[in-house]
C-alpha positions in Angstrom: -18.8 -10.0 9.4 -16.6 -11.4 12.2 -17.1 -13.8 15.0 -18.9 -13.8 18.3 -17.4 -14.2 21.8 -14.8 -16.9 22.3 -16.2 -20.3 23.1 -14.5 -22.4 25.8 -11.4 -21.7 27.8 -9.7 -18.5 26.9 -6.2 -18.7 25.3 -3.3 -17.4 27.5 -1.3 -16.0 24.6 -0.7 -12.3 25.3 -1.5 -11.5 21.7 -5.2 -12.1 22.4 -7.4 -9.1 23.5 -9.6 -9.9 26.5 -12.2 -7.4 25.3 -12.5 -9.1 21.9 -12.5 -12.6 23.5 -15.5 -11.5 25.7 -17.5 -9.6 23.1 -16.5 -11.0 19.7 -14.3 -9.7 16.9 -16.2 -7.8 14.1 -13.1 -6.3 12.5 -12.1 -6.7 8.8 -9.1 -9.0 9.5 -8.1 -12.4 8.2 -9.0 -15.4 10.4 -5.3 -15.7 11.5 -5.7 -12.4 13.4 -9.1 -13.0 15.0 -9.2 -11.8 18.6 -5.6 -10.4 18.4 -4.7 -7.1 19.8 -4.1 -4.4 17.2 -0.5 -4.0 18.4 0.1 -7.7 18.0 -1.3 -7.7 14.4 1.0 -4.8 13.5 4.0 -6.5 15.0 3.3 -9.7 13.1 2.9 -7.8 9.9 6.1 -5.9 10.5 7.9 -9.3 10.6 6.6 -10.2 7.2 6.1 -7.0 5.2 7.6 -6.9 1.7 10.4 -4.6 0.5 8.3 -2.3 -1.6 6.8 1.0 -0.5 3.9 2.9 -2.1 3.7 6.7 -2.6 0.8 8.7 -3.9 0.6 12.4 -4.6 -2.0 14.3 -2.6 -1.8 17.8 -3.9 -5.5 18.0 -4.6 -7.0 15.8 -1.9 -7.1 12.7 -4.1 -10.0 10.5 -3.1 -8.2 7.3 -4.2 -5.7 7.4 -1.3 -7.9 5.2 0.9 -8.1 2.6 -1.8 -4.3 2.6 -2.2 -3.8 2.2 1.5 -6.2 -0.7 1.7 -4.5 -2.4 -1.3 -1.0 -1.8 0.1 -2.2 -3.5 3.4 -3.5 -6.5 1.4 -0.1 -6.9 -0.2 1.9 -6.2 2.9 3.7 -3.1 1.7 6.4 -1.8 3.9 4.8 1.6 4.1 2.5 4.1 2.2 3.8 7.6 1.7 1.3 10.5 1.3 3.2 13.2 -0.7 1.8 16.7 -0.4 -1.2 17.5 1.8 -1.2 15.6 5.1 -4.9 15.2 5.3 -6.6 12.5 3.3 -10.0 10.7 3.2 -9.7 7.5 5.2 -13.1 6.1 4.3 -11.8 4.0 1.4 -9.1 2.5 3.6 -11.8 0.5 5.5 -9.7 1.0 8.7 -6.7 -0.8 7.3 -4.6 2.3 8.1 -4.7 1.0 11.7 -2.4 -1.8 10.5 -0.5 -0.2 7.7 2.3 2.2 8.3 1.3 5.5 6.6 4.0 8.2 6.4 3.8 11.8 5.2 6.3 13.5 2.8 5.7 17.2 2.2 7.1 17.1 -1.3 8.7 14.9 -3.9 12.3 15.9 -2.9 11.6 14.6 0.6 10.4 11.4 -0.8 13.5 11.1 -2.9 15.7 11.8 0.1 13.8 9.1 2.1 14.3 6.6 -0.8 18.0 7.4 -1.0 18.5 7.0 2.7 16.8 3.6 2.7 18.3 2.3 -0.5 15.1 2.3 -2.5 14.6 2.9 -6.2 11.7 5.2 -7.2 9.4 3.7 -9.8 6.9 6.2 -11.2 3.8 4.9 -12.9 2.3 6.9 -15.7 1.2 6.4 -19.3 3.6 8.9 -20.9 6.0 8.7 -23.9 9.2 6.9 -22.9 7.6 4.9 -20.1 8.5 1.2 -20.1 5.6 -1.3 -20.3 5.3 -2.8 -16.8 4.4 -6.1 -18.5 8.0 -6.3 -19.7 9.9 -4.8 -16.8 11.6 -6.4 -13.8 10.7 -4.2 -10.9 13.4 -3.5 -8.4 12.9 -5.6 -5.2 13.5 -2.6 -2.9 11.6 0.3 -4.3 8.9 3.0 -3.9 6.1 2.7 -6.4 5.0 6.3 -7.1 1.5 7.1 -8.3 0.0 10.4 -9.4 -3.3 11.8 -8.4 -6.6 11.3 -10.2 -6.9 13.6 -13.2 -3.5 15.2 -13.8 -1.5 12.1 -13.2 2.3 12.4 -12.5 3.9 15.8 -13.2 7.3 16.5 -14.5 8.7 16.7 -11.0 7.6 13.1 -10.3 9.4 11.9 -13.4 12.5 13.9 -12.3 12.9 12.1 -9.0 12.2 8.7 -10.5 14.8 6.1 -11.5 12.3 4.3 -13.7 8.9 5.2 -15.3 6.6 2.4 -16.2 3.2 2.3 -17.9 0.2 -0.1 -17.9 -0.9 -1.5 -21.2 -4.4 -0.2 -22.2 -6.5 -1.0 -25.2 -9.6 1.1 -24.9 -10.6 4.8 -25.5 -9.8 6.3 -22.1 -6.5 8.0 -21.6 -5.9 6.6 -18.1 -7.3 4.3 -15.5 -8.3 5.1 -12.0 -5.3 5.7 -9.7 -6.4 3.2 -7.1 -6.8 0.5 -9.8 -3.4 1.4 -11.3 -1.8 1.0 -7.9 -3.4 -2.4 -7.4 -2.1 -3.6 -10.8 1.5 -2.5 -10.1 1.6 -3.8 -6.6 0.4 -7.2 -7.8 3.1 -7.1 -10.5 5.7 -6.7 -7.7 4.1 -9.6 -5.8 4.2 -11.8 -8.8 7.9 -11.0 -9.4 9.2 -11.1 -5.9 6.9 -12.4 -3.2 7.0 -15.9 -1.6 3.5 -17.0 -2.5 3.7 -19.8 0.0 3.4 -17.2 2.7 0.1 -15.8 1.5 -3.2 -16.4 3.4 
């Protein structure tokens, strides 16, 4: 993975990292960002991030959080919020947390307060009675997509702070799908409805 040392005259653009130009760039980044400083990549992403946030509960050290962070980075989410325990397993993020804003909210009320302060609707995702099928819903452009942890899913408190609860259509025998997979489906639904696809890589 990656590229070797820069061949030819070095670029003078300050976004380029001399260390990477000299030794090569083995990071998991798109070609557009090869040899760029990390701060330059974050700044460029900040200029083009989308209007949705992602939140995932972490009351039981959910192992899916790294996957959610990695997917949120792929879809240029504004931020990821870890609700509950501050510590989480970063292995699944594949170092994308270096480029993705990850915030901590101690509980759901703090997440709700953050959403209200920033003009965001809270959209909870859970296959529960009364949830609206996401396949038929227009997601708010400015929102927080809230996911429960693996196993128990969203609790009553999550639904209490939500403006909208949506479900993902399923046709098999399992009661629910992996939380990381569910997050990817819902994020991509937002992308299909609101993103300018001409700006994708």
